[in-house]
Structure formats: structure tokens, C-alpha cells
N, C-alpha and C positions, 0 to 999 in steps of 0.2 A: 855860326857857320852857315857864313856865303856860298853860291854855289856860280862863281864867275864864269864856268866855261860852259853852261848852260848853252845848247844851240838854236833853243824858241826863245824868246821873251817872254816873262810874266804879266799877261793881262789881263783886265776885269771880266771881258768875254771868255777869255781860254781858261780862268778861274772855275767860271761858274760853268763851265762844261767839264770840269776834272771831276771824277768820280769822288764824293767825299763821305765821311762818315764823321758820325755827329754823338758825342756818348752823355752830354750834361744840357737840356734846354728843358725849360720847364712849363708845361700846358700852357699855365693860367698868365704865364709873361711873352707869349706868343703870338698873342689873338690878334687878326687883323682889325685895324681901327675902326673899320667899318661896319664890321661886324662887335666890337662893344658898343655901338652906337644903337645897332637894330636890335640886339637884343636887350639892353638898357631901355628902349623905345616900349618893346613884347612886354617885359615883365614890369615895366612902372616903377624903375629905378630912376630918381629924380637925384641922384648926387654927382654925379658927371660935372666935372669944372666945367666943360662947355658939350655941345650934341654935335658939332663942327669936326667932321675927320681930320681934316688937316689942323686946326687950331689943337686937336683933342693927342695926337700922334705927338705935335709940339710940346704939349704939355707933359706927356708921358716922359718926352727924353726929357726936358729941361728937369724933373723932378727925380729923375735918374740920377740925373748929373750933378749931383749932389753931393760928393765926396762923403756922403753917409751911409753905410748899410741899411740905419735904421729907417731914414726917410726913403731911401731906395724900396725896401720893402712895405713902407707903406703906400706904393699904389696899388699893388696886388689888392688893395680893399674894394677897388671899382670892376677889375676882372673878375675877381672872386664871387662880387655881388651877382655878377648876372651869369651865373656858372649854378645853378643851385636847381636843374629839372634836367631830366633825361635828353629833352631833344636840345640845350642846349650843350651837352656836354657831348651828345655826338657828331653834333655840327662843327663842332672848334678842333675836337681829336680829328674830325674829317679835313678840314680845312688845312689843320698843321701838314698832316699828312702830305697833301696836295702840293703848298707851299714850300715844304723840305724837297721834295722830289722835283720839283721845278728847279729848283737851287743846285741840282744836282748831286744831293744827299741820298747815297745809295744804300746804307745803314744809319738808324738814328734808335737813340734809346733816350722817350721822352718818358718828363716824368712829371709827377702831382700828387698831391696830397690828400687822399678821400675826405679824412675827414673834414675840409673845408667846406665841402659841396654835399652837406645834407640839410642844412637851413631850410631848405623845401620839402623838406620830408623824405627823402633820398634815404635807403639805407647803406652801408658798404658797399654793402655786393653791389645792389644797383647802379651805384655809382661808377665801380669799375667796369662792370658788363656795358654800361652807355656809353665810356670812353673807349673800351675795344673793339666796340661796335663801331663806331668812329671813323678808330684806324682801319679798321676792315675796310668800309666805304671809300675811305679817301684814298688807301692803296690800290684796291680796284679803279678809281676813276683816276688815279695816277696812271695806272699802265694804260688805260684805254686812250689819253693823252702821249703815250713814247716815254712814259719814264718811270724807270722799275726802281721799286723802295723797299723795305724788309725793316720794318717798326718794333722796336721791343720796348717793353713797359716796365717803368723803375717806381713802386709803391713809397712814397714820401710821407713818414711822420715828423710831428711839430717838435723840435726837443724842447720847446715850452710847455708842450701840454704832455697828458697823464696814458695817450693812448697807442702809443709804441708798441707793444708785444701786440695789442688790437690788429696794429695794419701789419706786422710782420706777420703773425696768421693769415690775415687777408691776403698778404704777396704769396704767400706759398699755395692758398685753395685756389688760386688763380693762377697760377704757372704754366697749366698745361694749354692755359686756353690764351697766353702772350705775357704774360707779368713774368721780367728777367729776372727782377732786383727789389732790395729792398732799402733805403735811403732813409735819414734823418737831414733835418734843415731847418732854418728858421734863426734868429741872432745868434751866436756863439761864445757872444760873454755872458757869464752866469750860469750857461747852459749845458755842461761839456757832456760830452757823449756816453763818458760811462754811467749817469741818468739811465742811461736804456740799456745796460748789460744784459738784461731778461730776453729783450728784442735779439740782442744781434745774436746770443747763445739759443736760441729758438732756433733762428735761420741758417744759423752754421750744422745745428745737428741736423736740419733737415737737407744739407747737403744743397744748399741755393746762396746766392751772393748778395755781399753786402757792398754799398757805396755811401760814402758818410760824406756830408759836407764838412771839411777841417780845415783851419790854415788860412780861411780867406780875413776876415776881420779879426781874427784872434789870431796868438801865434803857436810856438813850438808846442806845450799844453797840448792844445787839443790834438794836433795831428800825432801826438805819441801816445793819447790815450785811442784816437781811433784807431790806429795800426797795432799799438800792443796791447792794449785794452779789449778793443770791439773787436778785431781781426779784420780790419775794413780792406776789399778787396783792391779799391780803388779809392782815391782821393777825390773828395767832388773840389776844386780850386788848389789848393795844395802850394799857394803863391808864397806862406811865408815860412817853408823849407828854404829859403832863401836866408832867414834870419841863422843858420845854422851851417855859412859859408863864408869862410872870411878870405876876400880878396888881398894878396899883397903883393909884393914887386916880384916878389917867386912864382906868382900865381896863385889858384881858389886853393882853398883846403875844406874839406869837408868835415861838419863834428859827427860826431859820433850816428847822430837821426839821419841826420842827413845821407853820411853813405850806407848806413841801414838801408833806407827809403830806394838808392839808387841803385843797391848793388840786389835788394831782391824785386828789381824793377816793378817795384808799385806805379801802377799809372796816376798821373795828375791830368785833371781833369781843370784843362786852364782855360777861362773865357775870358780872353784880354782886356775887349771892351767896354765890358761889366768891370771888371778888377778897376779901369780907370774911373768909369763912373761910380765905384762907391767906396773912390779911396784907398785900396789896396794896392792899387800903385799908382805914381804918384804919375807919368802920361805912358803911353807904348813904347816910344823906346826907354824908357826905363821900368819896362817891367819884365821880371823875372825871366821869362820866358826867354828869353837872349843867354841868360848865361847857362840857366836848365838844358837849353837848347845844346850849346857848347859841350855841357859836362856829360850829354847821353844819358840823362834823364829820361825815365816812358813819358816825353810832354806826348800830351792833345789838344787838339784846339777845339774849340766849341763855342756855342754862342749865349749859352745861359737864358738871357730874356728877351726875344730878338723884338718884342712892342716896345718893353720899356729903354732899351739900350739901340732901338734902330739899325740893329745891324743882322747878317744872314753869315751863314757859311761863307760865302763868296767874298764879302767884304771884310769877314775875320782872316781869310787864309791870303787876301790881296795885301790888306793892310799889314800885314805880316812879311810880307815878299819886298814890300817898298820899304818898309823900316828897318830893315835889319841883311836886306840885299840876298833874301833866299830863293833860291831858284826851285826848278820842278825835284831834282834829288830832295830837298829838305821838306817841302811839301806833301811830297810823295812820302816821306816820312814819318813824318804826322799824321798822316792816313790811315799807314801800316800798324802804325803803334797804337792809333784807336781799332783798329779790327782785332788786332789783337789782343787786345783787351777788353773786348766784349762779352756780356753775359747771353752768347749763346753757344754752341755745341760748336767743340773744333773743327768737324768736316766742312759746318756752313761759313763759320769762322777763313777755312782755307781756302775755302773755295770762292768765295766775294774778295779775296786776297790775290790769288793764281787769274782768277778769269775776268775780274772787273777793274780791281786796284789800280794793279801795277801794268794790265797793259791799255788801261787808260793814259798813266801819265808817260809809259811809254811814248803813243802817239801823240800828245802834246809836246813832252820835250822834243821830237822829230816835227814838230811844226805841222803837225797834222789838224 
């Protein structure tokens, strides 16, 4: 879906200035590499492969770009290890808010798994309080630097563990303080989302929101369970929905599940660079986002893990524009899709679309 008639070219600098919306970003996957080194030194963590920031950044990228989701997830052992105190969690959350705002992100939903941050003695509520405080601090610092950002927090339960109901209750307990939804993550194969039905039913009964990692490294059954059994409002990744689409000489044909996902406007939280790194897509040019965009699924563009994949929202959007020939109309479409799909109130979503997103893209398309 190219936009060949756009009057102004899409460049890295102009994309950086564009108002962007991010729905799928992991706190423990987006640390500044220098912060990892400093926290490891401060807390006596001696298992980093190197303490040189440049070499460590290259190590994270190399380990992530292995073609294996399991290998990709192993990199989090280092970042989680240095996030076991209130001060560390608050610092990293604040830096995430500042970094995203500086990259032109005007709204972000950042997720993390509280159960992974209790080894230092914090309880689950204290973990959440620390992260929320960090987001408040970072948002204020960003505003002082001239960058406005609104951050919602998603609490993630690990699908191989047995604390999902507890995390679901935690997400509801903190929703008035900034938690906007509940998620599950981790290796999909062997750990279907239906193992956590109790948690999903609780969240839905509380009129709260659910997103589920599904259809990344595993196929259609994971997506089907997420939407039909667990009531997912959004799909984390959802790449493998393409397995239910057949392309023939007379065009694409959607299977029952793909048609239902598209017709129901279920948002796909697509993370192109990460998907290539984990082997969910063979390359950016062959990423299903091209076909899914052409077919008008509700596609959104996201970073997943900025440290591991060495990406930003600017790089994700620009690389898609370069690869598929997208112009400002399509980049705006991705952004509006994301803002429509956010887990905040309708009035706030509409205000950001009408007052920030659309005017910002109109100005860029006009060459401003």
C-alpha cells in the first residue's frame, strides 16, 4: 500500500518528528545499555558478558538476532537481574519515558512482569508502585525538555508460571494509578493462553482490558484461543494470522479466523524488527505486515524490545516506509490505528488523534 503521491518525502528526521503511538514495548527490554552496566556495578551483578557499553549493546543485538525466540528471551536474564530494587525500577521507568518522548512518541503502553522483580524482597504492589513513580518522573522530565508523552502501564503474567490470577488482580488494583491492562507473555509453545482462563475471566468481569502475546512463535491455535476463549482485546504480535491467508493468482483469500480477526477490528501489535530477529518473519521485506496492511487488518507498529533489537519507533516506521514504499498517509494510518486501540478512555484517545496525531502528520506531509 504505497503512497506515491505524497508531496513531502519520508526521511529519518521527519519520521523522528512525527507523533507516534506505541502499544507493545517491554520495560525490561528497553534499558539504556549504560544503565545496565551501572546497575550491575551498583548491585554487584557480575554475569554480564562485558561491561563495555558498546560491546554490550552489540552482544544484546547479536544474541537477539539469532532466529530463535527462546534464545531471544534469554537476554532478559541480564536486564531482569539488575531490576530488583525500587530505585532501579524507578530509574529505568523514568528513562524509558524520557527516551520514548525524545523519539516523538506521544502515547505509549509499556509492559512488564511484576513477578520477575521480587527477588530483592519487594512485594508485587511495591514493584508496581516503583515503576509507576518512574513513569511519572520521566513524563515530567520529558515535558520540561519540551516533549509531551502519556504513558499507560500493562502488567504481564508469565505464561509458564502460575501467578496469572494474582497479576490480574494486581492490574485491576492499580488501574486508577496508571495500569491500563493485563497481558501474558513468554514462550508460546506448550503454554497456551487457556491455561490462564481464570485470570482473563476476572479481568473481563472487572471491565478491564486484555492483550495477549499470541501468534509470534506459534501458530493459529494460539491466536484462536486468545481471541475466542480468552477474550483478547488486542493480539501481541499476531504475525502468524497470515497462515490463515492464501494468496493465489486471483488474489488473497482469508480463512475463517483471519476474516474474523479483520472483521472484528482486533488490533495486531506488530513488531517488525523483533519478529525478524526471533525468526517469526524471514526478513522485513517478507514480513506479513505488508500483506496485512494491504488487506486492511488493524495493523499497529511497535518496538517490542528497544535494547535487544537496537530499534526505536522512528527506525521501525522509517524502515517500513523504505521497504514497502509507504508515505505519510500510511504512517498516519498505522498511528491512528494504534491510538484507536489504546486502553485509555475514548475522549482521551479522540483528543490525541484530532489534536496531536492528525495535525502532526498533515504538517509533515505538507513539508513543514
